TORTORFI-966533 format. One line per field, with one value per atom (N, C-alpha, C): residue number from 0; residue in one letter; atom name; x, y negated, z. Coordinates in nm, 2 decimals, always signed. Example, Ala and Ser with C-alpha at 12.3 -4.5 7.8 and 13.67 -1.06 7.14 Angstrom:
<atoms>
n: (0, 0, 0, 1, 1, 1)
res: (a, a, a, s, s, s)
atom: (N, CA, C, N, CA, C)
xx: (+1.32, +1.23, +1.32, +1.28, +1.37, +1.29)
yy: (+0.57, +0.45, +0.33, +0.22, +0.11, +0.00)
zz: (+0.78, +0.78, +0.78, +0.71, +0.71, +0.79)
</atoms>
This chain:
<atoms>
n: (0, 0, 0, 1, 1, 1, 2, 2, 2, 3, 3, 3, 4, 4, 4, 5, 5, 5, 6, 6, 6, 7, 7, 7, 8, 8, 8, 9, 9, 9, 10, 10, 10, 11, 11, 11, 12, 12, 12, 13, 13, 13, 14, 14, 14, 15, 15, 15, 16, 16, 16, 17, 17, 17, 18, 18, 18, 19, 19, 19, 20, 20, 20, 21, 21, 21, 22, 22, 22, 23, 23, 23, 24, 24, 24, 25, 25, 25, 26, 26, 26, 27, 27, 27, 28, 28, 28, 29, 29, 29, 30, 30, 30, 31, 31, 31, 32, 32, 32, 33, 33, 33, 34, 34, 34, 35, 35, 35, 36, 36, 36, 37, 37, 37, 38, 38, 38, 39, 39, 39, 40, 40, 40, 41, 41, 41, 42, 42, 42, 43, 43, 43, 44, 44, 44, 45, 45, 45, 46, 46, 46, 47, 47, 47, 48, 48, 48, 49, 49, 49, 50, 50, 50, 51, 51, 51, 52, 52, 52, 53, 53, 53, 54, 54, 54, 55, 55, 55, 56, 56, 56, 57, 57, 57, 58, 58, 58, 59, 59, 59, 60, 60, 60, 61, 61, 61, 62, 62, 62, 63, 63, 63, 64, 64, 64, 65, 65, 65, 66, 66, 66, 67, 67, 67, 68, 68, 68, 69, 69, 69, 70, 70, 70, 71, 71, 71, 72, 72, 72, 73, 73, 73, 74, 74, 74, 75, 75, 75, 76, 76, 76, 77, 77, 77, 78, 78, 78, 79, 79, 79, 80, 80, 80, 81, 81, 81, 82, 82, 82, 83, 83, 83, 84, 84, 84, 85, 85, 85, 86, 86, 86, 87, 87, 87, 88, 88, 88, 89, 89, 89, 90, 90, 90, 91, 91, 91, 92, 92, 92, 93, 93, 93, 94, 94, 94, 95, 95, 95, 96, 96, 96, 97, 97, 97, 98, 98, 98, 99, 99, 99, 100, 100, 100, 101, 101, 101, 102, 102, 102, 103, 103, 103, 104, 104, 104, 105, 105, 105, 106, 106, 106, 107, 107, 107, 108, 108, 108, 109, 109, 109, 110, 110, 110, 111, 111, 111, 112, 112, 112, 113, 113, 113, 114, 114, 114, 115, 115, 115, 116, 116, 116, 117, 117, 117, 118, 118, 118, 119, 119, 119, 120, 120, 120, 121, 121, 121, 122, 122, 122, 123, 123, 123, 124, 124, 124, 125, 125, 125, 126, 126, 126, 127, 127, 127, 128, 128, 128, 129, 129, 129, 130, 130, 130, 131, 131, 131, 132, 132, 132, 133, 133, 133)
res: (m, m, m, k, k, k, l, l, l, i, i, i, r, r, r, i, i, i, l, l, l, g, g, g, g, g, g, v, v, v, l, l, l, i, i, i, v, v, v, l, l, l, g, g, g, l, l, l, a, a, a, l, l, l, l, l, l, a, a, a, l, l, l, d, d, d, p, p, p, s, s, s, t, t, t, p, p, p, l, l, l, a, a, a, y, y, y, l, l, l, a, a, a, v, v, v, i, i, i, l, l, l, g, g, g, l, l, l, l, l, l, f, f, f, v, v, v, v, v, v, a, a, a, i, i, i, a, a, a, p, p, p, i, i, i, t, t, t, l, l, l, t, t, t, w, w, w, s, s, s, m, m, m, r, r, r, a, a, a, q, q, q, s, s, s, n, n, n, v, v, v, i, i, i, k, k, k, d, d, d, g, g, g, s, s, s, h, h, h, v, v, v, t, t, t, l, l, l, d, d, d, d, d, d, e, e, e, w, w, w, v, v, v, t, t, t, v, v, v, t, t, t, y, y, y, p, p, p, l, l, l, a, a, a, e, e, e, s, s, s, r, r, r, f, f, f, r, r, r, w, w, w, a, a, a, g, g, g, l, l, l, g, g, g, r, r, r, a, a, a, i, i, i, e, e, e, t, t, t, p, p, p, e, e, e, v, v, v, w, w, w, y, y, y, i, i, i, m, m, m, f, f, f, g, g, g, k, k, k, i, i, i, q, q, q, a, a, a, v, v, v, t, t, t, i, i, i, p, p, p, k, k, k, d, d, d, p, p, p, m, m, m, t, t, t, d, d, d, e, e, e, q, q, q, r, r, r, a, a, a, e, e, e, f, f, f, a, a, a, a, a, a, f, f, f, v, v, v, d, d, d, g, g, g, l, l, l, r, r, r, h, h, h, a, a, a, w, w, w, k, k, k)
atom: (N, CA, C, N, CA, C, N, CA, C, N, CA, C, N, CA, C, N, CA, C, N, CA, C, N, CA, C, N, CA, C, N, CA, C, N, CA, C, N, CA, C, N, CA, C, N, CA, C, N, CA, C, N, CA, C, N, CA, C, N, CA, C, N, CA, C, N, CA, C, N, CA, C, N, CA, C, N, CA, C, N, CA, C, N, CA, C, N, CA, C, N, CA, C, N, CA, C, N, CA, C, N, CA, C, N, CA, C, N, CA, C, N, CA, C, N, CA, C, N, CA, C, N, CA, C, N, CA, C, N, CA, C, N, CA, C, N, CA, C, N, CA, C, N, CA, C, N, CA, C, N, CA, C, N, CA, C, N, CA, C, N, CA, C, N, CA, C, N, CA, C, N, CA, C, N, CA, C, N, CA, C, N, CA, C, N, CA, C, N, CA, C, N, CA, C, N, CA, C, N, CA, C, N, CA, C, N, CA, C, N, CA, C, N, CA, C, N, CA, C, N, CA, C, N, CA, C, N, CA, C, N, CA, C, N, CA, C, N, CA, C, N, CA, C, N, CA, C, N, CA, C, N, CA, C, N, CA, C, N, CA, C, N, CA, C, N, CA, C, N, CA, C, N, CA, C, N, CA, C, N, CA, C, N, CA, C, N, CA, C, N, CA, C, N, CA, C, N, CA, C, N, CA, C, N, CA, C, N, CA, C, N, CA, C, N, CA, C, N, CA, C, N, CA, C, N, CA, C, N, CA, C, N, CA, C, N, CA, C, N, CA, C, N, CA, C, N, CA, C, N, CA, C, N, CA, C, N, CA, C, N, CA, C, N, CA, C, N, CA, C, N, CA, C, N, CA, C, N, CA, C, N, CA, C, N, CA, C, N, CA, C, N, CA, C, N, CA, C, N, CA, C, N, CA, C, N, CA, C, N, CA, C, N, CA, C, N, CA, C, N, CA, C, N, CA, C, N, CA, C, N, CA, C, N, CA, C, N, CA, C, N, CA, C, N, CA, C, N, CA, C, N, CA, C, N, CA, C, N, CA, C, N, CA, C, N, CA, C)
xx: (+1.49, +1.59, +1.67, +1.70, +1.78, +1.71, +1.58, +1.50, +1.51, +1.51, +1.51, +1.65, +1.76, +1.89, +1.91, +1.86, +1.87, +1.80, +1.68, +1.60, +1.69, +1.75, +1.84, +1.95, +2.01, +2.12, +2.07, +1.95, +1.89, +1.86, +1.81, +1.78, +1.91, +2.02, +2.15, +2.20, +2.19, +2.24, +2.15, +2.02, +1.93, +1.96, +1.97, +2.00, +2.13, +2.24, +2.36, +2.35, +2.28, +2.26, +2.18, +2.08, +2.01, +2.10, +2.18, +2.28, +2.38, +2.42, +2.51, +2.44, +2.31, +2.24, +2.21, +2.17, +2.13, +2.15, +2.26, +2.29, +2.19, +2.11, +2.01, +1.88, +1.86, +1.74, +1.73, +1.63, +1.61, +1.58, +1.51, +1.47, +1.59, +1.70, +1.82, +1.88, +1.88, +1.94, +1.85, +1.72, +1.63, +1.65, +1.66, +1.69, +1.82, +1.92, +2.05, +2.04, +1.97, +1.96, +1.87, +1.76, +1.67, +1.74, +1.82, +1.90, +2.00, +2.07, +2.16, +2.09, +1.98, +1.90, +1.86, +1.81, +1.77, +1.88, +2.00, +2.11, +2.17, +2.18, +2.26, +2.18, +2.07, +2.00, +1.88, +1.81, +1.68, +1.70, +1.80, +1.82, +1.85, +1.94, +1.96, +1.84, +1.77, +1.65, +1.54, +1.52, +1.42, +1.46, +1.59, +1.64, +1.61, +1.64, +1.62, +1.48, +1.39, +1.24, +1.20, +1.25, +1.21, +1.26, +1.38, +1.43, +1.35, +1.31, +1.22, +1.09, +1.04, +0.90, +0.90, +1.02, +1.03, +0.97, +0.91, +0.86, +0.97, +0.96, +1.06, +1.08, +0.98, +0.98, +1.10, +1.12, +1.23, +1.36, +1.37, +1.49, +1.57, +1.51, +1.58, +1.66, +1.68, +1.76, +1.67, +1.73, +1.65, +1.74, +1.67, +1.73, +1.67, +1.76, +1.71, +1.73, +1.62, +1.63, +1.59, +1.68, +1.66, +1.63, +1.53, +1.52, +1.48, +1.45, +1.42, +1.30, +1.21, +1.08, +1.06, +1.12, +1.09, +1.22, +1.21, +1.30, +1.22, +1.26, +1.19, +1.28, +1.22, +1.29, +1.22, +1.28, +1.22, +1.28, +1.19, +1.22, +1.17, +1.22, +1.17, +1.02, +0.95, +0.80, +0.72, +0.79, +0.72, +0.80, +0.73, +0.80, +0.74, +0.83, +0.79, +0.84, +0.76, +0.80, +0.78, +0.87, +0.86, +0.89, +0.81, +0.84, +0.94, +1.03, +1.13, +1.06, +0.94, +0.87, +0.84, +0.83, +0.80, +0.92, +1.04, +1.16, +1.17, +1.19, +1.20, +1.34, +1.44, +1.58, +1.67, +1.80, +1.90, +2.02, +2.06, +2.18, +2.29, +2.40, +2.51, +2.62, +2.66, +2.77, +2.88, +2.99, +3.10, +3.06, +2.97, +2.93, +2.80, +2.70, +2.57, +2.50, +2.39, +2.30, +2.17, +2.12, +1.99, +1.89, +1.80, +1.70, +1.58, +1.54, +1.43, +1.30, +1.20, +1.06, +0.98, +0.96, +0.90, +1.01, +0.96, +1.05, +1.11, +1.04, +1.10, +1.12, +1.07, +1.08, +1.21, +1.31, +1.43, +1.46, +1.53, +1.58, +1.73, +1.80, +1.95, +2.00, +2.08, +2.14, +2.29, +2.34, +2.48, +2.57, +2.69, +2.78, +2.87, +2.90, +2.99, +2.96, +2.84, +2.81, +2.82, +2.84, +2.84, +2.99, +3.00, +3.13, +3.14, +3.26, +3.28, +3.19, +3.18, +3.09, +2.95, +2.90, +2.76, +2.74, +2.84, +2.83, +2.81, +2.90, +2.90, +2.76, +2.71, +2.59, +2.47, +2.47, +2.37, +2.38, +2.50, +2.52, +2.47, +2.49, +2.44, +2.29, +2.23, +2.09, +2.02, +2.08, +2.03, +2.05, +2.16, +2.19, +2.09, +2.05, +1.95, +1.82, +1.78, +1.66, +1.66, +1.78, +1.79, +1.76, +1.82, +1.79, +1.65, +1.58, +1.44, +1.35, +1.40, +1.32, +1.33, +1.43, +1.45, +1.37)
yy: (+0.49, +0.59, +0.64, +0.56, +0.61, +0.73, +0.72, +0.83, +0.96, +0.95, +1.06, +1.13, +1.04, +1.09, +1.16, +1.11, +1.17, +1.30, +1.31, +1.43, +1.53, +1.49, +1.58, +1.63, +1.55, +1.60, +1.70, +1.68, +1.78, +1.91, +1.90, +2.02, +2.10, +2.03, +2.09, +2.17, +2.10, +2.16, +2.28, +2.26, +2.37, +2.49, +2.46, +2.57, +2.64, +2.57, +2.63, +2.71, +2.66, +2.74, +2.87, +2.86, +2.99, +3.08, +3.03, +3.11, +3.18, +3.11, +3.17, +3.29, +3.27, +3.38, +3.50, +3.47, +3.57, +3.52, +3.56, +3.51, +3.56, +3.65, +3.70, +3.63, +3.52, +3.45, +3.35, +3.36, +3.27, +3.13, +3.12, +2.99, +2.91, +2.97, +2.90, +2.83, +2.91, +2.85, +2.74, +2.75, +2.65, +2.52, +2.54, +2.42, +2.35, +2.42, +2.36, +2.29, +2.35, +2.29, +2.16, +2.17, +2.05, +1.94, +1.98, +1.88, +1.81, +1.88, +1.82, +1.73, +1.77, +1.69, +1.56, +1.57, +1.45, +1.36, +1.41, +1.33, +1.26, +1.34, +1.29, +1.24, +1.30, +1.27, +1.18, +1.18, +1.11, +0.96, +0.90, +0.75, +0.71, +0.78, +0.74, +0.76, +0.87, +0.90, +0.79, +0.75, +0.65, +0.52, +0.48, +0.36, +0.36, +0.47, +0.48, +0.46, +0.53, +0.51, +0.37, +0.31, +0.17, +0.07, +0.09, +0.01, +0.03, +0.15, +0.18, +0.11, +0.10, +0.05, -0.10, -0.17, -0.31, -0.36, -0.47, -0.54, -0.59, -0.58, -0.64, -0.79, -0.85, -1.00, -1.03, -0.95, -0.98, -0.92, -0.84, -0.78, -0.87, -0.98, -1.07, -1.18, -1.17, -1.27, -1.37, -1.44, -1.54, -1.66, -1.76, -1.88, -1.91, -1.93, -1.95, -2.10, -2.16, -2.30, -2.30, -2.37, -2.38, -2.53, -2.55, -2.68, -2.66, -2.77, -2.76, -2.67, -2.66, -2.59, -2.46, -2.45, -2.34, -2.27, -2.14, -2.07, -2.03, -2.08, -2.06, -1.97, -1.86, -1.77, -1.78, -1.83, -1.85, -1.75, -1.67, -1.58, -1.64, -1.59, -1.64, -1.65, -1.55, -1.55, -1.55, -1.57, -1.57, -1.66, -1.69, -1.76, -1.72, -1.70, -1.67, -1.78, -1.81, -1.91, -1.86, -1.88, -1.84, -1.95, -1.97, -2.08, -2.02, -2.11, -2.07, -2.03, -2.09, -2.06, -1.91, -1.84, -1.70, -1.61, -1.67, -1.59, -1.50, -1.37, -1.27, -1.26, -1.25, -1.25, -1.28, -1.31, -1.33, -1.25, -1.17, -1.09, -1.14, -1.17, -1.22, -1.12, -1.11, -1.02, -1.11, -1.06, -1.14, -1.20, -1.13, -1.18, -1.25, -1.22, -1.28, -1.29, -1.36, -1.36, -1.29, -1.20, -1.14, -1.21, -1.28, -1.35, -1.27, -1.22, -1.12, -1.19, -1.17, -1.22, -1.09, -1.05, -0.92, -0.81, -0.69, -0.58, -0.54, -0.56, -0.51, -0.62, -0.74, -0.85, -0.93, -0.92, -0.99, -1.08, -1.19, -1.28, -1.28, -1.25, -1.25, -1.39, -1.44, -1.57, -1.55, -1.55, -1.52, -1.64, -1.61, -1.71, -1.76, -1.68, -1.72, -1.86, -1.89, -2.02, -2.14, -2.11, -2.22, -2.27, -2.40, -2.44, -2.41, -2.42, -2.39, -2.48, -2.61, -2.70, -2.65, -2.61, -2.56, -2.44, -2.35, -2.23, -2.26, -2.35, -2.39, -2.46, -2.54, -2.61, -2.51, -2.41, -2.31, -2.22, -2.18, -2.10, -2.18, -2.31, -2.39, -2.39, -2.41, -2.41, -2.28, -2.17, -2.04, -2.02, -2.06, -2.05, -2.13, -2.25, -2.33, -2.26, -2.19, -2.12, -2.00, -1.93, -1.82, -1.87, -1.99, -2.04, -2.08, -2.12, -2.16, -2.03, -1.91, -1.79, -1.75, -1.78, -1.73, -1.80)
zz: (-0.71, -0.76, -0.64, -0.54, -0.43, -0.36, -0.34, -0.28, -0.37, -0.50, -0.58, -0.58, -0.57, -0.56, -0.42, -0.32, -0.19, -0.19, -0.25, -0.26, -0.34, -0.45, -0.52, -0.44, -0.36, -0.27, -0.17, -0.12, -0.03, -0.10, -0.22, -0.30, -0.33, -0.36, -0.38, -0.26, -0.14, -0.02, +0.02, +0.00, +0.03, -0.06, -0.19, -0.28, -0.25, -0.22, -0.19, -0.06, +0.04, +0.16, +0.13, +0.04, +0.00, -0.07, -0.16, -0.23, -0.14, -0.03, +0.06, +0.14, +0.16, +0.23, +0.14, +0.02, -0.08, -0.22, -0.29, -0.42, -0.53, -0.50, -0.60, -0.60, -0.51, -0.50, -0.62, -0.70, -0.81, -0.77, -0.65, -0.60, -0.57, -0.52, -0.49, -0.61, -0.72, -0.85, -0.90, -0.89, -0.93, -0.84, -0.71, -0.62, -0.66, -0.69, -0.73, -0.86, -0.96, -1.09, -1.08, -1.01, -0.99, -0.92, -0.81, -0.74, -0.83, -0.91, -1.00, -1.10, -1.15, -1.24, -1.17, -1.05, -0.98, -0.95, -0.91, -0.88, -1.00, -1.11, -1.23, -1.34, -1.37, -1.50, -1.49, -1.38, -1.37, -1.40, -1.34, -1.35, -1.49, -1.57, -1.71, -1.80, -1.77, -1.85, -1.82, -1.70, -1.66, -1.73, -1.72, -1.78, -1.93, -2.00, -2.14, -2.18, -2.10, -2.13, -2.10, -2.00, -1.97, -2.08, -2.13, -2.24, -2.37, -2.40, -2.51, -2.50, -2.38, -2.36, -2.36, -2.36, -2.37, -2.50, -2.49, -2.62, -2.70, -2.83, -2.92, -2.90, -2.84, -2.82, -2.73, -2.62, -2.53, -2.57, -2.67, -2.71, -2.80, -2.85, -2.94, -2.87, -2.74, -2.67, -2.60, -2.51, -2.44, -2.40, -2.36, -2.31, -2.17, -2.07, -1.93, -1.90, -1.85, -1.80, -1.65, -1.58, -1.43, -1.39, -1.31, -1.25, -1.10, -1.03, -0.89, -0.85, -0.95, -0.92, -0.99, -1.11, -1.20, -1.25, -1.28, -1.36, -1.49, -1.60, -1.73, -1.82, -1.86, -1.96, -2.09, -2.19, -2.32, -2.42, -2.49, -2.59, -2.72, -2.84, -2.96, -2.98, -2.92, -2.94, -2.81, -2.69, -2.57, -2.46, -2.35, -2.25, -2.11, -2.01, -1.88, -1.78, -1.69, -1.59, -1.45, -1.36, -1.22, -1.13, -1.03, -0.93, -0.83, -0.79, -0.69, -0.56, -0.54, -0.41, -0.41, -0.52, -0.53, -0.52, -0.50, -0.50, -0.38, -0.41, -0.31, -0.25, -0.34, -0.29, -0.41, -0.38, -0.49, -0.46, -0.56, -0.55, -0.64, -0.58, -0.65, -0.68, -0.80, -0.84, -0.91, -0.94, -1.00, -1.14, -1.21, -1.34, -1.35, -1.26, -1.27, -1.13, -1.13, -1.01, -1.06, -0.98, -1.01, -0.92, -0.98, -0.90, -0.90, -0.79, -0.77, -0.73, -0.82, -0.79, -0.77, -0.64, -0.61, -0.61, -0.62, -0.61, -0.74, -0.85, -0.98, -1.08, -1.06, -1.16, -1.13, -1.22, -1.19, -1.31, -1.29, -1.39, -1.37, -1.48, -1.47, -1.51, -1.42, -1.45, -1.47, -1.59, -1.62, -1.57, -1.52, -1.47, -1.58, -1.69, -1.79, -1.86, -1.89, -1.96, -1.86, -1.73, -1.64, -1.61, -1.58, -1.53, -1.39, -1.33, -1.19, -1.10, -1.14, -1.07, -1.07, -1.19, -1.20, -1.12, -1.12, -1.04, -0.89, -0.84, -0.70, -0.67, -0.76, -0.73, -0.73, -0.82, -0.82, -0.70, -0.66, -0.54, -0.41, -0.40, -0.29, -0.29, -0.41, -0.43, -0.38, -0.43, -0.39, -0.24, -0.18, -0.04, +0.04, -0.01, +0.05, +0.06, -0.05, -0.06, +0.04, +0.05, +0.15, +0.29, +0.32, +0.46, +0.48, +0.37, +0.39, +0.41, +0.36, +0.38, +0.53, +0.60, +0.74, +0.84)
</atoms>
């Protein structure tokens, strides 16, 4: 999505430059409109389509179980398991950890259900994995 937004910004600048040179050029208006579309609308549209494409199995909620070897995500009608060895990276935010397996497969680990001790233990575990990657 970043690349599409950057492309949108380039189209806007190009369109505005063309408008400054000749306001009657239809290509300039098209470039500005496409640029705005790329910058503002493509990401929400893509997210909406992605959410609609999700199976109903995973829309009904999940239960995440963590142990030393596996991340297990259990849905009412399905289950996914990921080995920590396949972990690509971990992104921490104030509310959750995003545990990335590859470029697009992420497991969200919410912090709210955890005690402060559990959060610290999980952060240390993930930090240990980060050091193992280097």
